[in-house]
N, C-alpha and C positions, 0 to 999 in steps of 0.2 A: 504494500500500500504506500503510495507516494504522496507526500504532503506538498502542497503548492504554497509558496510564500510570496507575499506581495510586499515590495519595498515600501517603507513609510516615507512620506515626503519630509525633507529637511525643513525645520522651523527655525527661522533666525532667532538668536537669543533675545533681541530687543523687540520682538513682535508683540503687539498688545494681546492680552488674554482674550480668548473668544468670548463673545457676549453670552450670558447665561441663557439657556433655552427658555423660551416663553412658557409660562405655565399652561397646562392643557385647559382648553375651554370646553364648554358644553357643546354637544353635538348639534348640528343645525340641519333641519329638514324643512324645505320650503313647500308649503301646501298650496295647491291651486285654488285660492279663495277670491282672487280678484274679480271673477265673474259674478260672485255674490254681491260684492260692493256695487258693481255696475248695475246689476238687476235691481238692487235696493234704490240706487240713485234714480233710475228710470221710473220706478214705481212711485217715488215721492213726487217727482215732477208730474207724472200722470195724475195722481190724486189732487194735487194743487191746481192743475188745469181744470179738473172736474169741479173742485170747490169754487173756483173763480167764476163758474158759469151758473151759480145760484141766482134765482130771479125772485122779484116781488118783495113786498114788505116782510113776508114770512121767510125769505131766503130759501125758497123751494129748491131742492136738488134737481139736477137734470134728469136723473133716472129714479125709478121707484122699484119697490118689490125686491126680488132676488138680486137683480143687477146692482141696485143701490147697496144692498147688504154686502155684496162682494167688493164694491168700491170702497166702502168704509173699512173693510178688512185689510186694505193695503197698509194701514198703520202698523201692521206686523213687521214691515220692513224697517221701521225705526228701531224696533226691538232687535232686529237682525243686526243693525249697525252696532248696537250696544254689545250684543253677544260676541260679534267679531272683534270689537275693541278689547273686551275682556280676554278673549282667547289670544289675540296677537301680542298684547302687552305682557300677559302673565306667562306665556309659554317659555320665553328664554329664562325667566326667573325660575320657573319650576324645573326646567332642564338642569340648570346649574346647581340648584339646591339638591335635587334628588341624586344627581351624579356626584355630589360632593366636590364640585369644581368651582373655581372663581367665576363670578358672574358680573353682569353689568350693575353698576351702582344705582341706587334709587334716584339720585339727582340726574344721572345720565339718562335714565328712563324718561324722566320728566323733560329734560332738555331736548331730547329727540322729538318728543311730541310737540313741545312749544315751537321748535324750529320749523316743523312742518305746518303747524296750524296757525300760530300767532300772527305772522305777517299777513296772511290772507284774511284772517278774522278781523284784525284791527283795521286794516285798510277798508274792508267791506263795510264794517260798522260805521267808521268815521265818514266815509264818502256818502253812504246812504243817509246817515243822520244829517250831515251838512246840507244835502240837497233838499231834504224834507223839512229842515228847520232853517229857512233862509233868514229869519229875523232873530237877531241876538236878544236874549240868551237861549231861546228855544227851550225845548224840554231837556235841560241839562241833566236832570235826574235820570232820564232814559239813557243818555250817553254814558253817564257814570256807572249805572248798573250793568250795562252791556259790556263795558270795558273791564269790569271787575268780575264778570261772569256770575253776577248775583241777580240778574233780572228774573231768574226763575222763582225768586221769592216774592215777586210783586205781581198781584193780580192785574194791575193796571198796565205795567210795562213789559210783561213777559213776552208778548208777541209783537211789540213795537219794533220799528226800524227794520228788522229782518226776522220774520216769524220763525223760520227753521233754526235760528241761532239758539233757541232754548235747548236743543239737544246737545249743541256744542258746549254749553254751560254745564249741563249734566255730565258730559264726558270729562270736562276739566276737573270737576270735583273728584272723579275716580282716578284721574291721572295723578293728582296730588296725593290722594289716599294711598295709591300703590307706591308712589315714590317714598312716602313716609314709612310705609310698612317694610320695604325691602331691607333696610339695614337691620331691623329687628329680626326679620325672617332669616337673614344670612347669619346673624349672631347666634340665634337659637340652633340653626342647622349645624354650625361648626362645633357645637358642644356634643354632638352625637355621632357615633360611628355606625349607627343603625339606619339602614336605608328606610325601613318602615317608619321610624320616628321622623326622618326628614320629610317623608311624604305627608305625614300628619301635620308637620309644621307648615309646609307650603299650601296645605289644604285649608288651614284655619281661616285665612282672610276670605276666600271664596265662600266658605260656609257661613261666616259671620255676615257677609254682605247679603246673602240670600235670606238668612233668618231674620235679620233686622228689617229688611225690606218687606218681608211677608208680615211681620208684626206691625209695621207701619201701615200696610194696606188694610189689615184687620181693624186697626184703630180708625183709619180714615173712612172705611166703608161702614163698619158696624157700630162705631162709638161716636165719632165726631159729628155725624150728621151733616157734613159739609156738602153743599149742593154741587152739582156737576160743573157749574160755572166758576167754582173756586179754583182757577187754573193753577195757582201756586201749590195747591194740595196734590193735584193729580198729575202734574208734570214736574214734580220736584225730584232731586237726586235720590231721595229715599224711596220714591215710588218706582224707580227703575233699578234699584240696587240688585234685585234678583237677576235681572238681565246680565249684569256684569258678573255676578257671582256664578251664574251657570256657565258663562263663557270661560271664566277662570277655572272652574271645575273641569271643564272639558280639556283645558290646557294641561291640567295636572294629570288627567288620565292619559293623554298623549305622551307626556313627559315620562311617565312610568315605564313606557315601552310596550304598553298594551296594544296589540295588533290583532285585527279580526280577519277572518277568512272571507272570501268573496261572497259566499251565500249570505252570511250574517250581515255583511256590509250592505248588500242589496236590500235585505229585509229592513234594516234600520232606515235606509233612504226612503223606502216606500212607507214605512210606519210613520216617520216624521212628517212626510208630505201629506199623507192622508189625515193625520191628526191636525195639521194646520188647516186643511180644508174644513174639517169638522168644527174646529174652533171658530173659524170665520163665520160659518153658517149658523152657529148657535149663539154667538155673542150678542148680548143686549147692549145697544149703543145709546140708550136713552136714560141710563141710570148709572150711578157710581159702581154698582155691582160688576159692571163690565170690565172694571180695572183688574179684576182677578185674572182676566184673560191674558194680560201682559206677561206675567211669569209663565203662564201655560204656553203662550206663543214661544217664549224663549226656550222652554224645555223641549218642545217639539222641534224647533230649529236646531238645537244642540243634538238631538237624536239623529236628525237627518245629516247634520254636518259630521257626525261621528264616522259616517261611511267614508269621509275624506281624510280626517285627521287621525284616525286610528288605522292608518295604512301608510306604508312608505313608498307606494307607487309600484309600477307606473299607473297613472290615472287615465281615464278615457280622454281622448283628444278634445272632446267638446268642452271639458272643464277649463281649457285654456283657449277657448275661442277668442281670437284677438280683438275683434270689435268690442265685445262685452268686457273683456279684461282691460282694454284701453279706457273705456268709460269708468271702470272701477278704479283705475289709477288716478282719475280726476275726481274721485268720490266726494271729498270735502268741498272742492270747488263747485261741482254741480249742485251739491246740497245747499251751500250758502248763497250762491249767485242766482239761482233760477227765479227766486221770488223778486229780487230787484229787477231782473230782466223782464219778468212778466209785468211788473208795475210800469216800467219804462215803455214797453210796447203798448200797454193800455193807454198811457198818457199820449202816445203818438197816434192813437186810434187805429192801430195795426192789427188788433185782435178782433175776432168776431164778437158781436154783441151777445151778452149772456142770454141764453134761451134753453128751453127744455130739449132733450134729445142728445144726439151724439156730436154736437158742434164742438164740444170741449176737446175732441180729438184734434181738431184743427188748431185750437189754442195750444195743445200739447206740442204739436209739430213746430209751430211758429216760435214757441219759447225754447224748445230743446236745442235747435240748431245754434242760435247765438249763445246760449248758455254753454254748450260744449266748446264753442270757440273761445269765449272769455275764460272758461275754466282751464283750457289748454294754455292760453296766454299766461294765466296766473301760475300754472305749474312750471312754466319756463322762466318766470321772472320772480314774483314774490316768493313762492314756495322754494324755488331753487336758491334764491338769495338766503333764505332762512337756513336751509340745509348746509350751505357753504359756511355759515357761521360756526357750525359744529367742528370745523377744522381748527378752530381756535382753542379747543379743549381736548384732553386725552380721553380714552375710553372710560375712565373713572370719573369724568366730569370736572377735572381740575384744569386750570389754565395750562395750555401746552407750552413746554419749554423748547423754543426753537433752536437753542444753542447748547443743548445737552451734549452734543457730540464734540463740543469744544472745551468741556469742563476739565478734561485731563490735561 
């Protein structure tokens, strides 16, 4: 048996020591979820076009009966946005904690969300507010509440300036909550060598969010007696906590390495979709009791999404259909900008007059095209500029040292 020797390269005596190997990071699997954001964005524009075509002093809806019931059910896509946010933000945290590896800091989690959202959000709010408040000081309370993401606590101003912005305020509350929780979760996880304990640690916040939200809904529906027009009660962060908790819980399941076979994944996709259809068909929209349907929507959405995130691929090609995935990449822009675009086109008298029937589809098409254009422009300017600011900090959220290589 002959051994083969390989000559080692000669290292100069004054050569610098090699840099220490970077600590291992949590595994990364990218799931094809962009199409869901695209579908949700289109559904929101579709519903608001429908809503914009109400007529008469009673604000009669364009459709009646089963068709109207189905249209009102499109608000499930807002719950989908929240579930997706909980999943996407908590997944890297859960992966690193469960695997016992270093993860992204809490402030870096928050900085990344702020870099993507804040330039678009602030610009939209300030511009729309300035145009609709041409006489100083205008409704300065409205501007202040929107810029601090606290308009969700005001029945008066919650839907002013840009109606869909209420959901971004709700999301911001949970971004901050997650950022504050990450250091504690990481500290507790480091104290244990047990994978099971680390799973319990990273599952605590999702469970807490869901339980507190359900308790709040019970209070709001069965105890408070708040009417359905108390918007700050029914659109508050607490009312949507279960959405985020369920999305975060799905992230934990995925991070544990749980993977399902093809038959079971197909069954979950069908079960979740059928459950959503049944929930839409049975939901009462004229009483606060219907708010119990939001966590039910989220659970059904998570069941359907499990067929994607409890699998490492390959996935069906249609899940990456480029037009819908592209719209999904503009999700925040489409969501925030479509209402100002609709109002502007209405001011120019370019939209059909509100009337019963299916004319709202024309409104939808006329609003969607410029909305996509403006959202794309925002993604290349405002949002891109915000993301470039991230280069000024390292992966732990500290100011980047550009001269570290010169320290020796």
